[in-house]
C-alpha positions as CSV (number, residue, x, y, z in Angstrom):
1,X,-175.4,255.9,64.5
2,X,-173.8,252.8,65.8
3,X,-171.4,250.9,63.4
4,X,-173.5,247.6,63.8
5,X,-176.8,249.8,62.9
6,X,-174.9,251.2,59.9
7,X,-173.9,247.8,58.6
8,X,-177.5,246.4,59.2
9,X,-178.6,249.1,56.9
10,X,-176.2,248.0,54.2
11,X,-177.6,244.4,54.3
12,X,-179.7,245.1,51.2
13,X,-176.6,246.2,49.4
14,X,-174.9,243.1,50.3
15,X,-177.6,241.0,49.2
16,X,-177.9,242.9,45.8
17,X,-174.2,242.3,45.3
18,X,-174.4,238.7,46.0
19,X,-177.2,238.4,43.6
20,X,-175.2,240.1,40.9
21,X,-172.3,237.7,41.5
22,X,-174.7,234.8,40.9
23,X,-175.8,236.3,37.6
24,X,-172.3,237.2,36.3
25,X,-170.8,233.9,37.1
26,X,-170.5,231.9,33.9
27,X,-171.7,234.7,31.6
28,X,-169.6,236.6,29.1
29,X,-168.9,240.2,30.0
30,X,-170.1,241.2,26.4
31,X,-173.7,240.4,27.3
32,X,-173.5,242.6,30.5
33,X,-174.9,246.2,30.1
34,X,-172.2,249.0,31.0
35,X,-174.7,250.5,33.5
36,X,-174.9,247.1,35.4
37,X,-171.1,246.9,35.5
38,X,-170.9,250.3,37.0
39,X,-173.4,249.3,39.6
40,X,-171.7,246.1,40.3
41,X,-168.4,248.1,40.7
42,X,-170.0,250.4,43.2
43,X,-171.4,247.9,45.2
44,X,-168.0,246.2,45.5
45,X,-166.3,249.3,46.6
46,X,-169.0,249.8,49.3
47,X,-168.7,246.2,50.4
48,X,-164.9,246.7,50.7
49,X,-165.4,249.8,53.0
50,X,-168.0,247.8,55.0
51,X,-165.4,245.0,55.5
52,X,-162.9,247.5,56.7
53,X,-165.5,248.7,59.3
54,X,-166.5,245.3,60.4
55,X,-162.8,244.5,60.9
56,X,-162.1,247.6,62.9
57,X,-164.9,247.3,65.2
58,X,-164.6,243.7,65.6
59,X,-168.0,242.6,64.6
60,X,-169.2,239.0,65.0
61,X,-166.9,236.5,63.1
62,X,-169.8,235.1,61.0
63,X,-170.4,238.7,59.6
64,X,-166.8,239.3,58.8
65,X,-166.3,235.9,57.2
66,X,-169.4,236.6,55.2
67,X,-168.0,240.0,53.8
68,X,-164.6,238.4,53.2
69,X,-166.3,235.9,51.0
70,X,-168.5,238.4,49.2
71,X,-165.6,240.9,48.5
72,X,-163.4,238.1,47.3
73,X,-166.3,236.8,45.1
74,X,-167.0,240.2,43.6
75,X,-163.3,240.9,43.1
76,X,-163.1,237.6,41.1
77,X,-165.9,238.7,38.8
78,X,-164.7,242.2,38.4
79,X,-161.1,241.3,37.6
80,X,-161.8,237.7,36.5
81,X,-159.4,235.7,34.1
82,X,-160.3,233.4,31.5
83,X,-157.5,231.0,32.3
84,X,-158.2,227.7,34.3
85,X,-157.2,228.3,38.0
86,X,-155.6,225.0,39.0
87,X,-154.8,226.3,42.6
88,X,-158.3,227.6,43.0
89,X,-159.9,224.2,42.1
90,X,-157.5,222.5,44.4
91,X,-158.6,224.7,47.2
92,X,-162.2,224.1,46.3
93,X,-162.1,220.4,46.3
94,X,-159.7,220.0,49.4
95,X,-160.9,222.8,51.5
96,X,-164.4,224.2,50.5
97,X,-166.0,220.9,49.5
98,X,-165.2,218.9,52.6
99,X,-166.2,221.7,55.0
100,X,-169.5,222.2,52.9
101,X,-170.1,218.5,53.3
102,X,-169.4,218.2,56.8
103,X,-172.5,220.4,57.7
104,X,-174.5,219.2,54.7
105,X,-177.9,217.7,55.9
106,X,-178.5,216.3,52.5
107,X,-175.4,214.2,52.6
108,X,-176.4,212.8,56.0
109,X,-179.9,212.0,54.7
110,X,-178.3,210.3,51.7
111,X,-175.8,208.3,53.9
112,X,-178.6,207.1,56.3
113,X,-181.2,206.1,53.5
114,X,-178.5,204.5,51.3
115,X,-176.9,202.1,54.1
116,X,-180.2,201.7,55.8
117,X,-181.8,200.3,52.6
118,X,-178.7,198.4,51.7
119,X,-178.6,196.6,55.0
120,X,-182.3,195.8,54.9
121,X,-182.0,194.5,51.4
122,X,-178.9,192.6,52.3
123,X,-180.6,190.9,55.2
124,X,-183.8,190.3,53.0
125,X,-181.7,188.7,50.2
126,X,-179.7,186.6,52.7
127,X,-182.6,185.2,54.7
128,X,-185.7,185.2,52.3
129,X,-185.5,183.1,49.3
130,X,-186.8,184.8,46.1
131,X,-186.2,188.5,47.3
132,X,-182.9,188.8,45.3
133,X,-184.5,187.4,42.2
134,X,-187.6,189.6,42.6
135,X,-185.3,192.7,43.2
136,X,-182.5,191.9,40.6
137,X,-184.4,189.8,38.0
138,X,-183.4,186.4,36.7
139,X,-181.0,187.6,34.2
140,X,-178.9,189.3,36.6
141,X,-179.1,186.3,39.1
142,X,-178.0,184.2,36.3
143,X,-175.0,186.8,35.6
144,X,-173.8,186.6,39.1
145,X,-173.9,182.9,39.3
146,X,-172.0,182.3,36.0
147,X,-169.7,185.2,36.3
148,X,-168.2,184.2,39.7
149,X,-168.4,180.5,39.5
150,X,-164.7,180.4,39.1
151,X,-161.9,181.9,41.5
152,X,-161.0,185.5,40.4
153,X,-158.3,185.3,37.9
154,X,-157.7,187.4,34.8
155,X,-159.0,184.8,32.7
156,X,-162.0,183.6,34.5
157,X,-165.8,184.7,34.1
158,X,-166.9,188.1,34.4
159,X,-164.5,189.1,37.0
160,X,-161.7,188.1,34.6
161,X,-162.9,190.1,31.6
162,X,-161.9,193.4,32.8
163,X,-159.5,194.5,30.1
164,X,-159.0,197.8,28.3
165,X,-162.6,197.8,26.9
166,X,-164.2,196.7,30.2
167,X,-162.6,199.4,32.2
168,X,-164.5,202.1,30.1
169,X,-167.8,200.0,30.6
170,X,-167.3,200.1,34.4
171,X,-166.4,203.7,34.6
172,X,-169.5,204.5,32.4
173,X,-171.8,202.1,34.3
174,X,-170.7,203.2,37.9
175,X,-170.6,207.0,37.0
176,X,-173.8,206.6,35.2
177,X,-175.5,205.4,38.4
178,X,-174.1,208.3,40.3
179,X,-175.0,210.9,37.7
180,X,-178.5,209.5,37.5
181,X,-178.9,210.0,41.2
182,X,-177.7,213.5,40.9
183,X,-180.0,214.4,37.9
184,X,-183.1,212.7,39.4
185,X,-182.6,215.2,42.4
186,X,-183.8,218.0,40.2
187,X,-187.4,216.6,40.7
188,X,-187.7,218.5,44.1
189,X,-185.3,216.3,45.8
190,X,-187.8,213.6,45.7
191,X,-186.3,212.0,42.6
192,X,-182.9,211.8,44.3
193,X,-184.5,210.1,47.2
194,X,-186.1,207.6,45.0
195,X,-182.8,206.9,42.9
196,X,-180.9,206.4,46.3
197,X,-183.5,203.9,47.5
198,X,-183.6,201.9,44.3
199,X,-179.8,201.7,43.9
200,X,-179.2,200.9,47.5
201,X,-181.8,198.1,47.4
202,X,-180.2,196.6,44.2
203,X,-176.7,196.8,45.6
204,X,-177.7,195.4,49.0
205,X,-179.7,192.6,47.4
206,X,-176.6,191.7,45.3
207,X,-174.2,191.6,48.2
208,X,-176.8,189.6,50.3
209,X,-177.5,187.1,47.6
210,X,-173.9,186.5,46.9
211,X,-173.1,186.3,50.7
212,X,-175.1,183.1,50.8
213,X,-174.0,181.7,47.4
214,X,-171.4,179.1,47.1
215,X,-169.5,181.7,45.1
216,X,-169.3,184.1,48.0
217,X,-165.5,184.1,48.4
218,X,-164.9,184.7,44.6
219,X,-167.6,187.7,44.6
220,X,-166.0,189.4,47.8
221,X,-162.5,188.7,46.3
222,X,-163.4,190.9,43.3
223,X,-165.5,193.6,44.9
224,X,-163.8,194.2,48.4
225,X,-161.0,196.5,47.2
226,X,-162.8,199.0,45.0
227,X,-166.2,199.3,47.0
228,X,-165.5,202.1,49.4
229,X,-164.6,204.5,46.7
230,X,-167.6,203.5,44.4
231,X,-170.3,203.4,47.1
232,X,-169.2,206.7,48.6
233,X,-169.3,208.4,45.2
234,X,-172.8,207.2,44.7
235,X,-173.9,208.6,47.9
236,X,-172.2,212.0,47.2
237,X,-174.0,212.2,43.7
238,X,-177.4,211.6,45.4
239,X,-176.6,214.1,48.0
240,X,-175.8,216.7,45.6
241,X,-178.9,216.0,43.6
242,X,-181.1,216.2,46.6
243,X,-179.6,219.5,47.6
244,X,-180.2,220.9,44.1
245,X,-183.7,219.7,44.0
246,X,-184.4,221.2,47.6
247,X,-183.1,224.5,46.6
248,X,-185.9,224.8,44.1
249,X,-188.4,224.3,47.0
250,X,-186.6,226.1,49.8
251,X,-184.9,229.2,48.3
252,X,-184.0,231.2,51.4
253,X,-185.2,234.3,50.2
254,X,-183.6,234.2,46.7
255,X,-185.6,233.7,43.4
256,X,-185.9,230.0,42.3
257,X,-183.5,230.7,39.6
258,X,-180.8,232.4,41.8
259,X,-181.2,229.6,44.4
260,X,-180.7,226.9,41.7
261,X,-177.7,228.7,40.2
262,X,-176.1,229.3,43.7
263,X,-176.7,225.6,44.7
264,X,-175.8,224.3,41.3
265,X,-172.3,225.9,41.5
266,X,-171.7,224.2,44.9
267,X,-173.2,220.9,43.7
268,X,-171.0,220.8,40.6
269,X,-167.8,220.8,42.8
270,X,-169.2,217.9,44.9
271,X,-170.0,216.0,41.8
272,X,-166.5,216.5,40.7
273,X,-165.1,215.0,44.0
274,X,-167.3,212.1,43.2
275,X,-166.2,211.6,39.7
276,X,-162.6,211.5,40.9
277,X,-163.7,208.7,43.5
278,X,-165.4,206.7,40.6
279,X,-162.0,207.2,38.6
280,X,-159.9,205.9,41.6
281,X,-162.4,203.0,42.1
282,X,-162.2,202.1,38.4
283,X,-158.3,202.0,38.6
284,X,-158.6,199.7,41.4
285,X,-161.3,197.6,39.8
286,X,-159.1,197.5,36.6
287,X,-155.8,196.3,38.1
288,X,-156.2,195.0,41.6
289,X,-159.7,193.6,41.9
290,X,-159.4,191.0,39.1
291,X,-156.0,190.0,40.0
292,X,-154.7,186.9,41.8
293,X,-153.4,189.1,44.6
294,X,-154.2,187.5,48.1
295,X,-157.4,188.7,49.7
296,X,-155.6,190.2,52.7
297,X,-154.1,192.8,50.1
298,X,-157.4,193.8,48.8
299,X,-158.9,194.0,52.2
300,X,-156.1,196.1,53.4
301,X,-156.7,198.4,50.4
302,X,-160.4,198.8,51.4
303,X,-159.3,199.7,54.8
304,X,-156.8,202.3,53.5
305,X,-159.4,203.8,51.1
306,X,-161.9,204.0,53.8
307,X,-159.4,205.8,56.0
308,X,-158.7,208.2,53.1
309,X,-162.4,209.0,53.0
310,X,-162.7,209.5,56.7
311,X,-159.7,211.8,56.4
312,X,-161.4,213.8,53.7
313,X,-164.9,214.1,55.2
314,X,-163.9,214.4,58.9
315,X,-160.5,215.8,59.3
316,X,-160.6,218.2,56.4
317,X,-164.3,218.9,56.8
318,X,-164.2,219.6,60.5
319,X,-164.8,223.2,61.2
320,X,-161.6,225.1,62.0
321,X,-161.5,228.1,64.1
322,X,-161.8,230.3,61.0
323,X,-164.0,227.9,59.4
324,X,-166.6,228.4,62.0
325,X,-167.4,231.7,60.4
326,X,-168.0,229.7,57.1
327,X,-171.6,229.3,58.4
328,X,-171.7,233.1,58.9
329,X,-173.3,233.6,55.6
330,X,-176.2,231.8,56.6
331,X,-176.4,233.4,60.1
332,X,-175.3,236.9,59.0
333,X,-178.8,238.5,59.4
334,X,-179.1,237.3,63.0
335,X,-175.6,238.4,64.1
336,X,-175.3,241.9,62.7
C-alpha cells in the first residue's frame, strides 16, 4: 500500500483524535472515564507514527502541518499542566491570532460593513439636517453640544471630566459595545451583523454631526488620539461574534456543539486581543485625549497606533513559508 493511501485510511482516526481534543479542553480529568483516556492515548501514539511517516515521505506541507498541530494539541491534553502558560499565551496573541485574522473572512466582512456604514452615516449627518438627531436622539445631541462647547482642558465640559471614576466608565462603556457585538453574533451571525451596523451608524453620525458643528475642533482634539485602537477593537469583537454564530450554521462536518467549542476557543483569543486594545485606548483617553497637548501630538499618536495595528494585522499576520501550511488543516482531506 502506498504511504499516501495508508495515511488517507488514517483520516478517521485523526478526526476522532481532534474531536476528543475538543471535548477534553477545559474539562477536568476526573470526569473523563479511564477507557476514554486509554483510547485517546492510543490515537495520540498512532498520530505520532503517522507524522513520522508523513515527514519521511515528504507528503504535502499542509498535511504535515496539520499533523504537527494535532500531535501538539493531543500532547498538551495528555500531559497538560494546571499552571498558566504565559509564553503560550504570548505566542497565541502575537503569532496565532494575527495569522488567523489575516485569512478571516468574517473580519473582512465586519471591516467593510463597519467602515461602509460609518462613512454613509458620516455623510448623511454632515449633509442632511436632522439625520443625526433621528439617529442619536436629542439627549445625545445636547450632550455633544454642551460637552464640547469649550476647548479641551482637564477642567472643561465632558471632555475634561475624565478622572479616575470616568476612566472606569469609559472602559466599561467601550468594552461593553464590543462585547455586545460579540455576544449578538451567537444569533446565527445575523445578530453580530446587526450590532455592527447599529454601532457604525451611531459612531459615524456622531463624527459627521460634530464635523459640521462649531465645536468640531474641540471634539476632534479629544477623540483623535484614542480612536484607532477603540474602533478597531469594536470591529474585532464584531468579527469574532459573527464567526462564532456562523460556526453554528456551517459546522464543516462537526457536530454543532463541537463546531461551537472549536470556534469559541479561537474567538476567545481574538476577543482577548480586542480587550487589550480597549485598555490601551482607555489609557490614551484618560491621560492624553483630555490634556492640553498640541493637536499635532494627538494626531501623531493616532498615526503611530494605526501603524502598530497595521504591523500586527499585516506583518505578523502575513502567511510565512511555514505559516502557509496553517491552512492545511482545512485542506487536509484534499491533499492527502
